[in-house]
N, C-alpha and C positions, 0 to 999 in steps of 0.2 A: 880363346874366348869367342864366344858365338857373336857375330855381327848383328845388331839389333834391326838394321834394315832387312837383311836375309831371313831373320826370324818372322819379321811382321807379313813380308811377302809371301812366306811360306803358309802362313795362316789364311790370308785372303789373296788370291791370285789377282796380279794387275793393281796391287795396292798402290795409290798414288803418291810416291815418293820421289818427286823429280830430281831433288838433290838431297845430300846428307846436310839439310838446312841446320840442325842442331849443332853440328861440327863447324861449319862454316860461317855461321853468324858472329859477327864481332863481338869482342867482349862488352862494347858499349851496349849492344842490342839484347844482351843476356837479361838484364833486368826488366826490359820491356817485354820479352817473350814471357816471362814469369808473370808479369802485370797482365798481359793478355789471356794466359791460362787461368789466373785467378779470377779475372772478370768472367771469363766464358763458364767456369764452374759456378759462379754465383748465379748466371743466368740459367744454367743447367739445373740447378738445385731448386731456385724459385719456380721455374715452369714446371719441374717434376712435382713438387709439393703442392703448388696451387691447383694444378690439374687433377692430381691425385686425390687431394682432399674434395675438390668439386664433385667428382665421380663416386667417390665413396658416400658423399651424402645423398646421392640419387640412386644408390644401389646398383652402381656399375662397377666394374673392376678398376682399381686405381692404375693399372698400366696401360689402360686405354686413356686416362687423364695425362699419364706422362707422354704417350704419344701425340695427343692433340697438343698438348703444351709445347712440345717439340716443333710442331707445324707452326704454331703461333709465333714463336721466337725465330723460326728460321727463315728460309728463301721464300716461303709462301706469304709472309706477312711482315714482321718487324724487321728482319735482317740483322737480328743481334747474333746469331749463331750460323755463320755460313761457312761453306768449304770450297776450297779451289777446284776440287774435281767436278762440283758442279757448274764451273765456268766463271766463278765469282773471284774478284780480286779485293785487294785492300780497301779500295773505295767503296766497295759494296758491304763493308762490315762496319755496322754502327760501334762496335767494340774499337776498332782500331781508330774511327773517328773521335771517340771518347778519349783515347789515349794521346792521340794528337793534341786534344784540346786542354787535357788536364795534367799530362806526364810528361809533356814535351818531346813527344814522338815525331821525328822529322818526317815528311813526306817520302823523301828518298829511302829511309829505313823501313818504312811502314810494310812495304810488300814482303820483304824478308822475314818480318816479325809475324806478319799475318800467316805466311806459309807454315812457319815453325810453330806457331800456336795451334793451327789446324792440324798438324802432324801429332802433336801431343795430345790433343782431344780425341782424335781417331784411335791412337793406341790405347788410350784409356777406356774408350767404348769398346774395342776388342778385348781387352781385359775384363770389361764387364760381362760381356756374353761368355766368355770362359767360366767365370765365377757363376753365372747364372745357370748354366748347364751343369756345373759341378754341385750347385745346390738342388737343382730338380732331381739328379741322380742320387743324392744323398737323402732325399724325401721319398724316393720310391722304395719299394719293398720287393725284393726277388722272390721271396716266399710267396707273397700274396700275387704276384704276377703269375706264378706258377699254378696258384689255387683257383684262379677266377674261372677256369673252366672252358671247354670248348664253344660255348655260347659267345663269350666276350671276344674270343680270339677270332670266330668267324666275322662278327660284327667289326672288329678292328680291321681285319684284312680288307672286307668288302668297303668299308669306309675310307681306306686309303687307295684301294685300287680304281674304284669307280671315279672319283675326282680327279685323280692323277692322270688317269688315260683320257677321259673326257676333256679336262681342261688342256692337256698337251695336244691332244689331236685336233681339238677346236681352234686353238690359237694358230697351229700351223696351217690348216687347211681353210679355215674361215676367214683369217686376218693376216695371213702370210709372215707370221712372226717367225724369226730365225730358230733353228731347231732347238739349240741349247737354250736360249731364252724362254722358250715355250716350254721345256722341261723344267726349268727352274721354277717358272711360274705355276705349272701344274703341281710340281712338288709343295709349294706353298699351301695348297688346297689340302693336304692330307692330315695335317695334325689335328688335334682337338684340345682345348683348354680345360683342364680338370677344375681348377679353382672356381671358374664361373658356374659351371654344370653343378658341383658339389654344393654351391651355396644355395642355388635355386631349389634343389632337391631337398635340401634341409628345411628351407622355409616352408615348402608345401608338404613336409613330413612324408616324403617318399625316398629318403635316401637309404633305408634298409629294406624296401621293396625289391621284388625280382628285379624290375626295370632299372631300379636305381643301381642295384649291384652289377647289372650287365654294363649299364653305361659307364660307371666308374672304372670297372676292369679293362674295358676296351678302350677307354680313353688313355689309361696308363699304358696299354700296349701300342696305341697309336703314337704316343710320344717317343717310344722306344723305335718303332719302325720309322717315324719321322725323321729321327736323328741319323738313322742309318742312311736313309734316302738323301738327307741334307749332305752328307758326308760324301755319297756318290755323285750327285749333281754338282757339288762346289768342285770336286776334284775333275769332272768333265769339263768345267768352265775353264780349267786351266790349260787344256790341250785345245780347246775350241772346236773339235770335230767329235762326232760319233762313230765308234767302232764296236760292234758287237762283241769281240773279244776284250776289247777295254772295259766296256760295261760289266761283262761276266767277271773280270777281274777284279774290279773295283768292288762290286758286291760281295764276292767271296772274301777279298782282304778285309772289307769293313766287317763282315761277319766273323771272320777269323780273329780280327782282332778284338772286337767286343768281347766275343765268349772266351777267347784265350785270355784276355787281360782278366776277365772276371774270374776265371778258374784259377789261374795263377795268383791273383789277387787274394782270393779266399784262403789259398793255403799260406800265403805270407801274412795275412792280417793279424794273426796272434803276434807274430814278431813285431808288427807295428805298434800294437797295444802294449807289449812287455817294453818297447823302446819308449814310447811315451811316457809310461809309469815310471821309468827310471830317471828321466829328465826332470830337473828342478827349477829350471829357469821359467820366466815368465813367457806366455804364449806357447808352451811347448806343444800342446795338441793342435791348435790352430795351423802354426808354422809348418809342423810336420805333416799335416794334412794337405797344406797348399804346396809344399815341396812334392808330394807324391802326386797331386792332381797337375802340376805344372809339368812334371817329369812324363806322365802318360800322355799330356796334351802334346808335349815336344815329339814322342815317339809317333804319334798319330800323323802329326804335320810332317815328320821326317820321311814317313812312308807314302806320302802323296794323299792322306787322308785329311780329315779337318781336325783341328786341335781340339775343337768342342766335343769331339767324339770321345777323344781320351779323357777330358775333364768328365764327361757324363760317366764313363766307365769307373773312373776314380770314385765318383760320389755312389755309385752302386755297390762297390767293393767295400767303402768305409762304411756304408749303411748297416751292414751285416756284422759289424764289431760292436762290442759293449759301450763303445765311446759315441755311438750315432747321435744319441739325443744331446749330449753336452756339445758334440761338434755342431750340430744343427744351430744352437744357440749361439755359439761363437762366430758362425760364419755369417750370420743375419746381419750384423753392423758392417761387415766388408761388403756384402752384397748391396746394402743400403747406400754405400758410397760410390760403388763402380756401375752398377746396373742401370740406375737411372741415366747415366751418361750414355750408355748404348741407346736406351729407347728414346730419350730425348733427341739424340743425333739422328736416328733413323727419321724421326718426325722433321728434324730441321732441315735433312737434306731432300725430303719429299716436297716437290714443286707441285702443290694443288693447282697452280695457274694452267698446267697444261691440261686440266680437265674443265677449263672454262668453256662452256657451250657457245659463248658469243664468238669465240674465235673458230672458224671453219676447220683448221688444221687439228684442233683438240677434240672433235666430236668423235674420232675413231677411239681415242683413248677412253672416252665416257662409254662408248659401246663395248669396248673390251671389260671395263670395270663392271658393267651390267651383266655381261656373259660370265665373268668370274664369280660374282654374286649368286647368279642362278645355279651354277654348277656346285659351287660350294654348299648350298642347301639342299639341292635335290640329290646329290652324291652321298650326304650323311643321311638323308632321310631314307634312301635306298638300302643303307647299312642296317636300319631296322629290321628288314626283311629276314637277314640273318639270325635274328633272335629266335632260333627254333626251340622246340621243347614240347613236352606233354602239357604243361600248365600254359594257361592262358597268359600272354604277354602283351602289352600295350606297344606294339611294334612302332607306332608312330611316335610315342613319348621317346623310346629308345633312339630312333633316328634323330629326333629334333634335339635331343641331349647331346648329341654329337657335333651339333652345328658350330657353336662358338670356336673360333680359331685362337684368339688371345695373343699371349705372348710368344708361343711357338711359331705362330704365323709371322709374327714380327721379326723373329730370328731369321727365317728364310729371306725376308724382305731386305733386312739389313745386311747380310751376308752377300746376297744378289747383287745389291746396289753397290756395294764396296768392290766387288770383283768387276764390276765393269760390263756384266753380262746383260743387265735389265737396262731398257731405255727408260728415259725419265717418264714416260707416259705409263709404261708397263708397270714400273715400280709405284707409281702413283695409284694404278689401278688395283694392285695388290693391297696396299695400305687401305683403300677403300673397302676391298672385300673383307680385310679383318675388322674394320670398323663396323661395318654393316651386319656381319654375323655376330659380332659381339653385342650389338645393340639389339638385335632381333631376337636372338636365342632365349633370353630369359622370359619374355612374354609369351613366346610361342610355346615354351615348355610348360608354362602354367596351364595355357589353353588345352595342350595335349593331353594333359593328366586329368583335367576337368571333364572334357568332352569325349575323351576316348574311353576304351574299355579298359578298366584298370584290373591286373593281377592282383591277387591277395598277397600281401606282404608276408614274407617269411617269419619275420618277427614285428611285433606291433611297434611301430616308432614313436617315441615321445620326445622328440628332440626339441629342446628350447632353442630361443633365438641365440643365446649365448654359445651353445653347442654347435649350431649351424655356422656361426661366425668362425669359431675355432677351426671348424673343417675345411671352410673356404681359404684359410689362410695359406695353405700349402698343397703340395701335389700328392702327398701320401694319404689320399682320401679314404681309401678302404680301411686302414688301421685306425685313423683318427675317427672314421665313422663307428667303429665298434667301441672305441674309448668313450666317445661321447653318448653312444646309446646306454652304456653301463653306467656312466656317471649320472645320466639323467634319471635312470631307473631308481638309482640309489636315493637321489634327492627326492 
């Protein structure tokens, strides 16, 4: 039997498990631990739903609301959801205080209950990010990735390389940030949020334009490259040192694992479908898919890569089967339960007080945050130059469309913070960068299409608002865009 502590620490290096608390906690403390977990989940889901609903009503991505909700209930404000790795103890948690006042929790037992409750929430958050990456892979389309063409590929490579190199080098030489932490922060600048950009493009009827196709294709490739980069830098964090041979080995192993898993998985996927069709019990498709995803996640973790890379590969493989759409629908409720725990936890662990300009020691963190925002914006705008071709292309619009970091940037921040690589100020600076690019990209993209030189759309878009909302809901934007255009034209 696999030890749970070993499994968790294999996924996130230096995961803070000081003692096997769940095993050593007294029998009397068991109900209190459960009560603390339940109260924590109440706080998580309330923060997630309120924040998400607020952002949805002002045309911002709900995931941003989940992050902000986490910040509000976390160490930056209400201290409802706090974690020991941030230096907090039971006296810092309002949930523990509430348990002492209402459930008879003794002060002597409070610290052990707090540690165990925090451990459970952290593990649920890690499961949430695994499900998130499985869902992203499931909503992607390998054939579409191949068909997007050289333009999108060049834009994606430039959009990953420039921010990564500029961010890493700048942090090392301008701010004396440790090398591994600088690489992690630079990697957080690479990804692009597909859902945000697709929604805006649909609203301004540019989704089927040449620029729109390049942006969506490049964003999909960005996610793939970003996941590989995350696997590499997170594995580097485990060793704490940079060796060229080690970096090359990690890149090769990540690429071989991803490509090999997809090739082997595509050969075995007919067997998966046949097996699922023979099963008669409830949940046959969902549970079989999760077994497959968790198995690949374990293999990735066992070879010193990240478990999320295995989950992403599993999603890509199952996306090629005839069960794809049915599985997408069945995974959504699981993601709705676990993924908010991850995003709210990321926000709750982020101490924005370290960016308070009134404290002289915090000013460097603010400067780093400003630097990351500038690099994040300029790096993606430079990627628009890669939109070559004989036809006229609004390169500014292509670059601006790649700016929002969204949920993938939060994955980098969450894994980096949990690994202990990122300092509090650097982690907060990355969160500020994600928030800023997510807020700024939608209005900038509208302006870029209005004032820039527009390329002629390949097909006349007639997307209504309902189609645009459907496209923005998931990361399979190219396929959903075609379906939305067809449905709109029929109407």
